[in-house]
Backbone as a ProteinNet text record, in pm:
[ID]
protein_1_A
[PRIMARY]
LENIEPGGRLVFDSVGALIYPNPASGGSPLLRSTDGGTTWQPFGQGYPVNSARQLLLDPGKPGRSWLVGECGGGLGLSEDGGLTFGPAPQSPKNVCQPLLVSDAAGQRLYLIAWGNSYRSDDGGGSWESLAPLSGYFHAAALDPQDANVLYLASTHLGVLKTTDGGAAWQKVNRGLPALGVYDLLADPAQPGTLYAALAGGVYVTSDGGAAWQPLASGLGPNPLVYSLALDPADPSLLYAFTPDGLFRLKIKSS
[TERTIARY]
-2958	-2835.4	-2723.1	-2601.7	-2521.5	-2395.5	-2288.6	-2141.1	-2147.5	-2251	-2268.5	-2196.3	-2172.4	-2108.5	-2186.9	-2226.8	-2298.8	-2257.8	-2329.5	-2299.7	-2362.8	-2390.1	-2485.5	-2624.6	-2672.9	-2803.3	-2894.2	-3037.6	-3097.2	-3161	-3176.5	-3267.7	-3356.4	-3427.9	-3541.3	-3475.3	-3456.1	-3387.8	-3566.6	-3518.3	-3654.2	-3754.3	-3721.5	-3821.9	-3861.8	-3801.2	-3856.5	-3755	-3634.6	-3566.3	-3488.7	-3428.9	-3380.3	-3235.5	-3155.4	-3011.4	-2947.6	-2840.9	-2761.3	-2606.6	-2557.8	-2410.7	-2356.1	-2266.9	-2198.6	-2057	-2010.5	-1854.4	-1767.5	-1802.7	-1721.7	-1706.1	-1755.7	-1770.3	-1672.3	-1569.6	-1427.3	-1488.9	-1476.6	-1470.5	-1624	-1688.4	-1872.3	-1952.7	-1922.6	-1992.7	-2163.8	-2196.5	-2351.4	-2424.7	-2491.5	-2596.2	-2717.6	-2782.8	-2929.1	-2985.3	-3122.1	-3219.9	-3356.2	-3405.9	-3524.1	-3638.6	-3631.4	-3731.8	-3771.4	-3739.5	-3790.7	-3708.9	-3583	-3477.9	-3422.1	-3499.9	-3475	-3348.5	-3295.8	-3160.1	-3089.3	-2979.4	-2893.8	-2779.8	-2761.6	-2643.7	-2534.6	-2431.6	-2337.3	-2395.9	-2390.6	-2443.7	-2342.4	-2331.1	-2261	-2108.9	-2037.3	-1908.2	-1820	-1713.2	-1626.1	-1633	-1652.6	-1672.9	-1567.3	-1598.7	-1465.1	-1437	-1531.4	-1529.2	-1477.5	-1416.5	-1377.7	-1475.2	-1523.1	-1606.7	-1759.6	-1833.7	-1978.2	-2053.8	-2137.6	-2203.8	-2317.7	-2360.8	-2483.1	-2508.4	-2611.9	-2678	-2782.2	-2767.5	-2880.5	-2923.6	-3061.6	-3079.7	-3148.8	-3099	-3154.2	-3294.1	-3360.1	-3515.9	-3571.9	-3457.3	-3483.4	-3442.9	-3340.5	-3300.8	-3297.4	-3395.9	-3388.4	-3250.7	-3222.1	-3100.9	-2972.5	-2992.8	-2860.7	-2878.2	-2749.7	-2746.6	-2599.3	-2634.3	-2484.9	-2429.4	-2304.2	-2261.3	-2168	-2186.3	-2102	-2024.1	-1908.1	-1834.3	-1758.9	-1654.9	-1631.8	-1510.7	-1396.4	-1342.7	-1215.2	-1156.9	-1068.8	-1079.4	-1229.8	-1241.5	-1383.1	-1399.4	-1544.1	-1689	-1750.4	-1875.9	-1837	-1919.2	-1948.1	-2071	-2059.4	-2205	-2198.7	-2333.4	-2383.7	-2485.5	-2462.4	-2549.6	-2642.5	-2623.6	-2709	-2765.3	-2826.1	-2887.4	-2819.6	-2704.1	-2607	-2517.2	-2547.1	-2439	-2301.5	-2275	-2127.2	-2116.9	-2001.7	-1975.8	-1830.4	-1826.6	-1731.2	-1729.8	-1616.4	-1613.6	-1693.7	-1766.7	-1876.9	-1775.2	-1810.9	-1729.6	-1811.6	-1714.7	-1739.9	-1787.2	-1790.6	-1833	-1682.3	-1761.6	-1636.2	-1544.9	-1404.2	-1317.2	-1279.1	-1183.4	-1145.5	-1244.5	-1343.7	-1474.6	-1467	-1498.2	-1481.6	-1637.9	-1654.5	-1782.3	-1910.4	-1934.1	-1990.2	-2165.1	-2259.9	-2382.1	-2463	-2525.1	-2587.9	-2718.2	-2793	-2967.1	-3000.8	-3128.4	-3187	-3295.8	-3373.2	-3512.4	-3577.1	-3719.3	-3790.4	-3783.5	-3699.4	-3644.6	-3514.2	-3422.7	-3291.4	-3216.1	-3277.3	-3197.4	-3115.8	-3184.1	-3143.6	-3039.4	-2893.4	-2837.8	-2764.3	-2758.9	-2687	-2597.7	-2455.4	-2336.2	-2299.3	-2308.7	-2267	-2144.5	-2050.4	-1930.8	-1847.8	-1771	-1671.5	-1601.6	-1645.5	-1609.1	-1644.9	-1720.2	-1766.7	-1898.8	-1949.1	-2096.6	-2110.3	-2181.9	-2219.6	-2344.8	-2398.3	-2521.6	-2499.3	-2564.6	-2592.2	-2742.1	-2769.3	-2886.2	-2918.5	-2808.3	-2807.2	-2794.1	-2840.4	-2829.9	-2683	-2603.4	-2457.2	-2389	-2423.2	-2333.1	-2228.9	-2251.7	-2175.3	-2224	-2121.6	-2168.4	-2096	-2152	-2122	-2137.7	-2003.3	-1987.8	-2060.4	-2110.5	-2192.6	-2117.1	-2164.4	-2095.6	-2061	-1922.4	-1911.2	-1959.5	-1998	-2072.3	-1980.6	-1979.6	-1882.7	-1973	-1866.8	-1943.1	-1936.5	-2009.8	-2020	-2182.7	-2209.8	-2360.7	-2394	-2476.7	-2487.8	-2606.7	-2670.8	-2802.6	-2842	-2927.1	-2992.5	-3107	-3214.9	-3376.5	-3391.6	-3465.1	-3495	-3671.7	-3698.3	-3864.1	-3891	-4014.3	-4045.9	-4132.9	-4163.3	-4253.4	-4139.5	-4033.3	-3969.4	-3809.9	-3714.2	-3579.5	-3479.2	-3538.5	-3460.9	-3471.8	-3563	-3584	-3502.9	-3387.7	-3322.5	-3299.2	-3282.7	-3269.9	-3136.6	-3061.5	-2933.2	-2941.5	-2908.1	-2888.5	-2751.4	-2755	-2588.2	-2563.1	-2420	-2365.4	-2395.5	-2387.8	-2403.9	-2462.1	-2532	-2601.6	-2773.7	-2824.9	-2926.4	-2958.7	-3089.7	-3160.4	-3132.9	-3065.1	-3010.5	-3140.5	-3168.6	-3271.3	-3232.7	-3243.1	-3210.4	-3346.8	-3394.4	-3479.9	-3436.2	-3345.7	-3302.9	-3173.5	-3177	-3089.3	-2941.6	-2942	-2778.8	-2749	-2795.2	-2736.9	-2735	-2815	-2818.4	-2897	-2869	-2918	-2975.8	-3050.5	-3122.6	-3110.9	-3122.5	-3173.2	-3281.7	-3359.1	-3487.4	-3482.8	-3492.3	-3462.8	-3573	-3680.5	-3759.2	-3838.8	-3833.3	-3877.3	-3790.8	-3669.1	-3598	-3509.9	-3499.7	-3422.1	-3285.6	-3195.1	-3055.3	-3045.5	-2914.6	-2868.3	-2772.8	-2755.7	-2714.1	-2840.1	-2818.3	-2944.9	-2877.5	-2906	-2830.9	-2894.2	-3031.6	-3082.9	-3224	-3235.5	-3367.8	-3417.8	-3550	-3625.1	-3752.6	-3782.8	-3909.3	-4005.3	-4128.5	-4245.4	-4252.4	-4243.2	-4273.9	-4423.1	-4527.7	-4650.7	-4709.5	-4616.4	-4661.9	-4548.7	-4548.5	-4446.9	-4462.8	-4341.3	-4314.3	-4327.8	-4331	-4338.5	-4200.3	-4138.7	-3975.5	-3982.2	-3899.3	-3844.5	-3713.9	-3686.4	-3544	-3527	-3410	-3342.8	-3235.3	-3266	-3164.5	-3153.9	-3057.4	-3014.7	-3149.1	-3260.1	-3369.3	-3478.1	-3474.9	-3589.8	-3620.4	-3737.3	-3776.9	-3834.4	-3816.5	-3912.4	-3959.1	-4086.5	-4148.1	-4195.4	-4185	-4239.2	-4339.3	-4456.3	-4502.2	-4547.8	-4452	-4455.5	-4305.7	-4223.2	-4119.8	-4025.5	-4000.8	-3919.3	-3941	-4046.8	-4094.6	-4079.1	-4164.5	-4175.5	-4159.4	-4118	-4071.1	-4149	-4184.3	-4230.5	-4207	-4194.5	-4166.1	-4267	-4231.3	-4304.5	-4368	-4294.6	-4370.5	-4242.7	-4321.4	-4221.6	-4200.1	-4124.8	-4100.6	-4012.8	-3862.2	-3755.8	-3671.8	-3713.3	-3629.2	-3536.2	-3422.5	-3363.7	-3252.9	-3223.7	-3133.7	-3205.3	-3282.1	-3341.2	-3260.6	-3135.8	-3028.6	-3074.8	-3137.3	-3167.3	-3065.9	-2992.1	-2891.8	-2949.8	-3090.4	-3109.6	-3288.1	-3331.8	-3464.8	-3501.1	-3621.7	-3668.3	-3802.2	-3865.8	-4024.5	-4017.4	-4131.2	-4134	-4196.3	-4115.1	-4183.7	-4323.8	-4350.7	-4456.5	-4596.3	-4561.1	-4651.3	-4573.1	-4591.7	-4543	-4596.7	-4688.1	-4738.9	-4636.1	-4534.4	-4455.3	-4300.6	-4276.9	-4145.5	-4030.3	-3932.6	-3806.1	-3731.2	-3697.9	-3582.9	-3459.5	-3350.2	-3243.1	-3180.6	-3152.2	-3082.5	-2982.4	-2915.2	-2832.2	-2883.5	-3030.8	-3092.7	-3182.8	-3149.8	-3205.7	-3273.2	-3360	-3452.3	-3593.5	-3640.5	-3793.4	-3889.4	-4002.7	-4102	-4229.3	-4267.7	-4385.1	-4464	-4606.7	-4725.7	-4757.4	-4710.5	-4743.2	-4873.4	-4949.6	-5083.1	-5069.9	-5144.9	-5147.8	-5199.1	-5186.9	-5203	-5397.1
2797.5	2863.6	2907	2824.2	2878.2	2921.4	2985.1	2989.7	3096	3171.2	3237	3415.1	3491	3563.8	3730.6	3824.4	3922.2	3986.4	4043.9	4108.8	4033.5	3931.1	3897.9	3922.7	3880.4	3944.5	3833.6	3784.6	3714.7	3707	3598.7	3621.9	3509.1	3501.9	3399.2	3351.6	3207.4	3202.1	3177.7	3145.2	3115	3036.6	2919.7	2812.2	2853.8	2939.2	2982.7	2951.3	2880.2	2857.7	2969.7	2964.8	3087	3070.5	3182.5	3184	3275.9	3235.7	3368.4	3334.2	3454.8	3463.4	3482.4	3393.9	3396.5	3410.6	3531.9	3575.2	3449.9	3397.9	3325.3	3175.2	3155.3	2979.4	2973.7	3008.5	2975.7	2987.9	2838.7	2811.3	2789.9	2796.5	2803.3	2894.9	3016	3146.6	3133.8	3051.1	3053	2946	2993.4	2876.3	2900.5	2746.1	2731.2	2663.9	2742.6	2628.4	2615.2	2464.5	2469	2414.7	2438.8	2413.9	2538.1	2646.6	2760.9	2813.7	2789.9	2813.2	2693.5	2575.2	2491.9	2438.3	2399.2	2331.3	2417.2	2412.4	2497.3	2381.8	2391.2	2339.3	2453	2424.8	2496.7	2480.5	2595.9	2624.6	2672.8	2603.7	2667.7	2656.7	2706.1	2659.8	2779.6	2785.5	2865.2	2993	3049.8	3204.7	3301.5	3379.4	3452.4	3601.1	3581.5	3743.8	3692.3	3800.6	3772.3	3777.4	3689.6	3680.4	3719.6	3635.5	3698.2	3727	3817.3	3901.8	3935.3	3914.9	3962.9	3851.7	3808.7	3716.6	3790.1	3844.7	3928.5	3811.4	3788.5	3709.4	3800.7	3770.9	3894.3	3856.7	3948.8	3938.4	3933.2	3975	3975.7	3833.5	3759	3619.9	3532.1	3419.2	3335	3243.9	3203.4	3121.9	3213.8	3346.9	3433.5	3481.1	3481.5	3526.7	3623.6	3763.5	3816.1	3807.7	3780.3	3772.4	3882.8	3952.3	4056.8	4002.4	4051.3	4014.6	4158.4	4125.8	4253.7	4345.1	4345.2	4436.3	4376.3	4421.2	4397.3	4319.3	4330.3	4275	4287.9	4266.1	4294.8	4218.6	4198.6	4103.9	3976.2	3892	3726.9	3717.8	3610.6	3593	3457.3	3382.6	3280.6	3225.1	3179	3143.9	3027.9	2935.8	2844.7	2811.3	2934.8	2908.6	2921.2	2960	2987.1	2856.3	2754.4	2617.7	2652.5	2732	2783	2945.5	3008.7	3115.3	3173.8	3268.1	3302.8	3463.8	3541.9	3664	3734.4	3836.8	3921.7	3990.1	3982.4	4069.8	4212.1	4304.9	4444	4484.2	4425.1	4511.8	4560.9	4685.9	4754.4	4687.5	4706.6	4642.9	4710.1	4644.9	4710.8	4774.7	4746.9	4811.5	4728.6	4840.9	4804.1	4790.9	4693.5	4705.8	4740.9	4677.2	4691.5	4661	4749.9	4685.6	4684	4559.4	4576.9	4553.9	4648.7	4617.7	4677.7	4583.3	4589.2	4618.7	4671.2	4705.5	4581.7	4603.4	4459.2	4398.3	4459.5	4424.8	4361.7	4412	4371	4432.7	4534.5	4659	4742.1	4803	4917.6	4875.1	4856.5	4824.1	4945.2	4952.1	5043.7	4937.2	5014.9	4941.6	5070.9	5050.7	5131.2	5078.8	5138.6	5088.8	5201.1	5163	5255.1	5335.1	5493.6	5589.5	5565.2	5479.5	5470.1	5430.6	5486.7	5460.1	5420.4	5338.5	5314.8	5281.7	5283.5	5297.6	5198	5090.4	5024.4	5058.7	5051.5	5054.4	4986.4	4887.1	4771.1	4637.8	4625.5	4494.5	4435.1	4541.4	4513.7	4487.1	4539	4528.9	4637.7	4755.4	4859	4963.5	5017.4	5084.4	5246.7	5329.4	5471.5	5519.9	5573.2	5633.2	5761.3	5724.4	5835.8	5926.7	6021	6121.6	6035.9	5993.1	5950.2	5976.5	5859.7	5911.8	5864.7	5938.3	5932.9	5845.3	5748.4	5656.2	5537.2	5436.6	5272.9	5245.1	5189.1	5162.3	5023.4	4968.6	4834.4	4766.4	4877.4	4792.9	4888.4	4872.4	4946	4915.3	4988.1	4938.4	4996.2	4963.6	5054	5032.9	5168.4	5182.4	5091.4	4989.2	4910.6	4965.5	5084.4	5166.5	5261.5	5309.4	5407.5	5403.8	5335.4	5310.3	5414.4	5557.3	5672.3	5686.8	5610.1	5625.9	5505.9	5562.3	5432.3	5494.2	5407.1	5417.3	5349	5424.9	5368	5365.6	5224.1	5220.1	5259.7	5337.8	5411.1	5334.1	5337.7	5324	5445.8	5569.8	5672.4	5792.5	5770.3	5909.8	5830.2	5719.1	5682	5634.2	5683.7	5635.7	5764.7	5752	5834.2	5778.9	5894.3	5873.5	5952.8	5905.9	6003.7	5985.4	6091.4	6065.6	6077.7	6101.2	6141.8	6010.4	5926.7	5823.1	5845.5	5896.2	5912.2	6036.2	6140.6	6272.1	6340.1	6327.3	6389.9	6307.7	6354.4	6228	6354.9	6298.9	6339.5	6245.8	6306.3	6213.1	6222.6	6079.1	6078.4	5981.4	6036.8	5979.6	6011	6075.1	6140	6020.6	5987.8	5854	5768.6	5769.6	5662.6	5690.9	5596.5	5619.8	5634	5584.9	5584.8	5614.9	5639	5662.5	5572.7	5418.5	5297.2	5208.8	5176.4	5115.9	5000.6	4864.6	4734.9	4684	4719.3	4638.9	4725.8	4746	4816.8	4708.3	4718.8	4621	4709.9	4710.3	4777.7	4677.8	4707	4622.7	4635.2	4540.2	4518.1	4544.3	4544.8	4543.2	4699.6	4772	4899.5	4994.4	5071.3	5184.1	5264.6	5322.2	5395.3	5316.8	5203	5154.8	5056.1	5083.1	5034.1	4986.2	4858.3	4855	4843.1	4873	4916.2	4840.5	4774	4669.2	4755.5	4778.7	4835.6	4781.6	4872.2	4760.4	4763	4835	4827.2	4766.7	4694	4636	4669.9	4647.8	4665.1	4787.1	4897.6	4998.4	5026.4	5075.7	5095.4	5218.4	5266.6	5403.7	5362.6	5415.8	5417	5516.3	5623.3	5733.2	5773.4	5662.8	5726	5751	5736.7	5790.3	5891.3	5973.7	6081.5	6100.8	5952.2	5918.1	5796.8	5760.3	5610	5577.3	5443.5	5427.4	5261.4	5221.4	5074.8	4983.4	4861.4	4781.1	4677.6	4613.7	4509.5	4472	4398.8	4356.6	4224.4	4163.9	4019.5	3975.9	4054.1	3999.3	3956.8	3899.3	3861.4	3939.7	3882.9	3966.9	4073.9	4048	4088.5	4167.7	4246.5	4295.3	4371.9	4322.8	4354.3	4310.1	4406.1	4308.5	4327.4	4196.3	4217.7	4199.3	4159.4	4128.4	4115.2	4133	4148.3	4054.9	3984.4	3942.5	3912.5	3922	3919.8	3793.9	3725.6	3551.5	3585.5	3536.3	3588.4	3529.6	3410.3	3335.8	3377.2	3459.8	3511.2	3648	3767.2	3880.6	3950	3893.1	3909.4	3862.3	3779	3714.3	3771.3	3823.4	3922.9	3852.3	3819.4	3744.3	3869.6	3847.3	3924.7	3841.9	3869.4	3761.6	3822.1	3798.7	3852.2	3745.9	3845.8	3727.3	3622.3	3620.7	3493	3422.6	3412.1	3339.9	3419.7	3352.5	3398.1	3413.5	3512.7	3541.1	3553.3	3533.1	3542.7	3636.8	3737.6	3816	3830	3804.6	3829.4	3969.9	4040.4	4171.7	4182.1	4307.9	4315	4343.8	4305.4	4300.8	4412.9	4479.7	4632.1	4583.7
-4573.3	-4653.5	-4559.4	-4556.4	-4448.9	-4517.4	-4431.6	-4480.5	-4609.1	-4615.5	-4746.3	-4692.9	-4804.7	-4796.6	-4863.4	-4766.2	-4795.4	-4909.1	-5019	-5122.4	-5272.3	-5263.3	-5363.2	-5366.7	-5480.5	-5488.3	-5550.6	-5469.9	-5492.7	-5652.1	-5735.6	-5868.3	-5882.2	-5948.4	-6003.8	-6145.5	-6168.2	-6308.1	-6396.6	-6507.1	-6585.4	-6553.8	-6474.4	-6442.9	-6307.2	-6233.5	-6106.8	-5977.8	-6012.9	-5914.1	-5872	-5746.9	-5683.8	-5700	-5727.5	-5748.5	-5681.6	-5579.6	-5499.6	-5570.3	-5595.8	-5605.9	-5496.3	-5466.7	-5312.6	-5332.6	-5308.9	-5331.7	-5258.6	-5139.5	-5034	-5091.1	-5191.6	-5221.3	-5322.9	-5358.4	-5426.1	-5592.6	-5639.4	-5774.2	-5796.2	-5737.4	-5756.7	-5723.1	-5755.5	-5670.3	-5671.7	-5768.9	-5771.8	-5715.6	-5619.9	-5558.3	-5620.7	-5637.5	-5680.4	-5601.4	-5580.5	-5494.6	-5595.7	-5575.3	-5701.5	-5568.6	-5463.7	-5360.6	-5270.3	-5312.7	-5256.9	-5128.6	-5151.6	-5053	-4922.9	-4938.3	-4833.6	-4856.2	-4962.7	-5009.1	-5136.2	-5152.5	-5232.1	-5291.4	-5405.7	-5447.3	-5554.6	-5564.4	-5662.5	-5808.7	-5884.7	-6024.3	-6120.4	-6241.4	-6343.7	-6331.6	-6432.7	-6458.8	-6553.6	-6524.4	-6632.8	-6612.2	-6495.4	-6456.1	-6486.1	-6571.3	-6622.3	-6518.1	-6385	-6338.9	-6173.5	-6107	-5989.4	-5877.9	-5797.5	-5691.6	-5748	-5827.2	-5878.2	-5757.2	-5797.4	-5712.5	-5773.4	-5922.5	-5964.9	-6082.4	-6110.3	-6223.1	-6268.4	-6399.2	-6472.9	-6563.8	-6572.1	-6681.1	-6799.6	-6930.6	-7046.9	-7087.9	-7063.9	-7055.6	-7234.4	-7318.3	-7460.7	-7520.4	-7480.6	-7510.5	-7417.5	-7396.9	-7336	-7340.8	-7229	-7204.9	-7180.5	-7229.7	-7193.2	-7086.3	-7027.6	-6878.4	-6857.5	-6809.5	-6771.1	-6648.4	-6596.3	-6497.6	-6435.6	-6325.8	-6296.8	-6150.2	-6164.5	-6049.9	-5999.5	-5892.3	-5809.1	-5911.3	-5884.7	-5941.4	-6035.6	-6154.1	-6248.6	-6373	-6406.7	-6517.9	-6598.7	-6673.2	-6735.9	-6695.6	-6789.4	-6759	-6825.5	-6758.3	-6800.1	-6895.2	-6945.9	-7015.7	-7053.9	-7044.3	-7054.3	-7176.6	-7265.3	-7366.8	-7346.8	-7259.8	-7204.8	-7075.5	-7078.1	-6929.8	-6790.7	-6808.3	-6675.6	-6660.2	-6754.7	-6707.8	-6722.4	-6826.1	-6880.5	-6919	-6848.4	-6882.3	-6949.8	-7027.7	-7097.3	-7065	-7123	-7115.8	-7199.5	-7177.4	-7279.5	-7363.2	-7482.3	-7596.9	-7585.2	-7615.9	-7612.6	-7470.6	-7360.7	-7250.2	-7216.4	-7124.8	-7069.6	-6984.1	-6987.3	-6920.4	-6764.4	-6682.2	-6569.4	-6489.5	-6466.6	-6388.5	-6242.5	-6158.5	-6013.1	-5964.1	-5878.6	-5804.2	-5896.3	-6019.7	-6118.3	-6081.3	-6145	-6130.2	-6272.2	-6282.7	-6425.2	-6419	-6506.5	-6517.5	-6653.5	-6688.1	-6814.7	-6820	-6942.9	-6955.5	-6969.8	-7000.4	-7032.1	-7150.3	-7259.7	-7380.2	-7403.7	-7293.5	-7300	-7395.6	-7460.2	-7528.5	-7454	-7353.8	-7284	-7166.6	-7135.5	-7038.5	-6971.2	-6822.6	-6744.3	-6686.2	-6724.2	-6611.7	-6522.9	-6413.3	-6313.4	-6197.5	-6233	-6155.4	-6084.4	-6001.2	-5920.6	-5991.8	-6020.4	-6051.8	-6239.4	-6265	-6407	-6447.1	-6546.2	-6571.3	-6721	-6778.6	-6906	-6942.4	-7069.2	-7135	-7240.2	-7267.6	-7404.5	-7436.1	-7572.7	-7624.3	-7728.4	-7736	-7824.9	-7761.9	-7646.9	-7581.2	-7553.5	-7524.1	-7513.8	-7590.5	-7730.5	-7845.8	-7869.1	-7785.8	-7805.2	-7640.8	-7615.9	-7484.7	-7490.9	-7406.1	-7421.7	-7297.2	-7278.1	-7102	-7062.1	-6946.7	-6891	-6817.4	-6730.9	-6663.5	-6529.9	-6484.8	-6352.3	-6231.1	-6116.8	-6033.3	-5906.6	-5797.7	-5687	-5613.2	-5510.8	-5409.5	-5466.8	-5389.8	-5395.6	-5404.9	-5489.3	-5528.8	-5489.7	-5432.1	-5410.3	-5512.9	-5559.4	-5651.3	-5746.2	-5835.4	-5940	-5982.7	-5997.5	-6032.5	-6161.3	-6262.4	-6378.9	-6379.4	-6414.1	-6425.1	-6534.2	-6493.7	-6581	-6721.4	-6742.4	-6840.6	-6906.9	-6837	-6896.9	-6861.8	-6986.1	-6939.1	-6925.5	-6922.2	-6872.4	-6740.2	-6674.4	-6522.4	-6458.1	-6370.2	-6319.9	-6170	-6071	-5938.5	-5886.3	-5807.7	-5739.8	-5602.1	-5542.6	-5376.1	-5350.9	-5287.2	-5242.2	-5091.1	-5043.9	-4908.8	-4826.3	-4878.3	-4796.3	-4861.9	-4963.9	-5026.8	-5012.3	-4981	-4980.5	-5120.9	-5206	-5327.1	-5426.2	-5522	-5640.3	-5743.7	-5857.6	-5959.3	-6089.7	-6171.1	-6297.2	-6353.7	-6429.7	-6523.1	-6670.5	-6719.9	-6846.4	-6890.3	-6841.9	-6892.9	-6833.9	-6701.4	-6669	-6683.7	-6741	-6760.7	-6603.2	-6536.6	-6423.3	-6316.4	-6190	-6069.5	-5964.6	-5889.3	-5758	-5629.5	-5547.5	-5395.7	-5358.9	-5352.8	-5295.7	-5205.9	-5072	-4961.2	-4862	-4877.6	-4760.4	-4709.5	-4559	-4493.6	-4473	-4542.2	-4507.2	-4388.2	-4282	-4165.1	-4184	-4257.9	-4289.5	-4453.3	-4477.4	-4594.3	-4667.8	-4591.3	-4625.7	-4684.3	-4814.8	-4896.2	-4953	-4906.1	-4968.8	-5121.9	-5121.6	-5254.6	-5290.7	-5411.3	-5451.7	-5556.2	-5549.6	-5650.9	-5710.4	-5813.7	-5893.5	-5910.7	-5862.4	-5878.3	-6028.2	-6117.1	-6289	-6298.2	-6229.1	-6251	-6193	-6127.9	-6058.6	-6063.9	-6174.6	-6223.7	-6070.3	-6046.6	-5922.9	-5811.3	-5799.8	-5662.5	-5659.4	-5580.3	-5528.3	-5379.4	-5374.8	-5256.3	-5197.9	-5105.3	-5055.2	-4942.2	-4952.1	-4834.2	-4737.6	-4603.9	-4527.9	-4409.2	-4314.3	-4212.7	-4115.2	-4119.6	-4027.3	-4103.2	-4231.9	-4233.3	-4415.9	-4467.4	-4605.4	-4601.9	-4690.6	-4716.7	-4843.4	-4842.8	-4987.8	-5037.3	-5162.7	-5222.8	-5346.4	-5332.2	-5488.1	-5514.2	-5504	-5587.8	-5666.7	-5678	-5732.3	-5657.4	-5507.7	-5413.6	-5376	-5416.5	-5345.6	-5180.4	-5131.2	-4985.1	-4977.1	-4861.9	-4846.2	-4708.6	-4673.8	-4534.2	-4492	-4386	-4371	-4429.8	-4478	-4558	-4450.1	-4365	-4234.8	-4161.2	-4041.3	-3924.9	-3957.2	-3849.3	-3871.7	-3900.9	-3953.3	-4014.5	-3910.1	-3820.4	-3708.8	-3631.3	-3522.5	-3452.5	-3496.8	-3647.2	-3721.4	-3855.2	-3859.3	-3972	-4075.9	-4097.3	-4184.4	-4286.2	-4417.7	-4539.9	-4643.2	-4692	-4806.4	-4956.6	-4973	-5113.5	-5115.4	-5217.7	-5238.4	-5367.8	-5357.7	-5509.8	-5495.1	-5615.1	-5620.4	-5718.7	-5675.3	-5752	-5897	-5994	-6110.4	-6129.3	-6084.2	-6099.9	-6022.9	-5904.7	-5810.8	-5773.2	-5834.5	-5781.9	-5665.6	-5591.3	-5469.2	-5321.3	-5386	-5260.8	-5316.8	-5189.6	-5178.7	-5088.6	-5142.3	-5075.2	-4994.9	-4895.8	-4817.8	-4779.4	-4814.3	-4737.9	-4612.5	-4490.1	-4365.5	-4335.2	-4215.6	-4162.6	-4097.8	-4025	-4011.2	-4112.5	-4242.8	-4337.9	-4426.8	-4505.7	-4590.2	-4560.2	-4561.7	-4545.3	-4659.6	-4619.5	-4732	-4660.4	-4774.8	-4738.4	-4834.2	-4832.7	-4902.4	-4928.9	-4996.4	-5023.4	-5091.5	-5090.5	-5134.8	-5275.2	-5353.8	-5492.6	-5543.3	-5644.6	-5705.4	-5742.2
[MASK]
++++++++++++++++++++++++++++++++++++++++++++++++++++++++++++++++++++++++++++++++++++++++++++++++++++++++++++++++++++++++++++++++++++++++++++++++++++++++++++++++++++++++++++++++++++++++++++++++++++++++++++++++++++++++++++++++++++++++++++++++++++++++++++++

């Protein structure tokens, strides 16, 4: 996978293919691989957002996908598995650097953006403004069993955590070697277990961020991790995207 732009995040679609939103690829910002990352092809059309950086599959509605871009617009929405996209009705407008995260039912959605935060409790039908957060956030991860618990990966504040649906936040950085976190991934089978992507590799916590430790070595000469993904067919396989390519790690099962 060459000529990519950091900023997108890996995701697996419903049939196990890897998708990477590539802001540098012009009119086709989604790249899809059906062979574990060996080859990639442009995917989808009709993008209504600027420089796609995130694709979120709606867990409550098969075939429905949210597309998140950079600045100046709202959200994109596809009802046909990502083949075509259009503007998402009722979504907040003029958001910048947004992040979108959903609970397992697709009902509780958080949209975290530059200076603005929103929450939907009806699958994106309506949105409520939350107290604004200062700073820029690379990623968000929701607790698999409690939709009021959300984690954010910050450029300079480390990891932030809320336990009350976004009303208040606290820093949970003990053990992290730096405060620039590029991605966060919650283990769907192990509540309280998260993986964090940093410039120095991947870190893991098993207690909701109370303490972090390095996960493994072997990420090549440039262990700057842009993005993380767990294989939905085999959650013991963790993928990490770095300047040197895509790496895969067999993590211990619970």
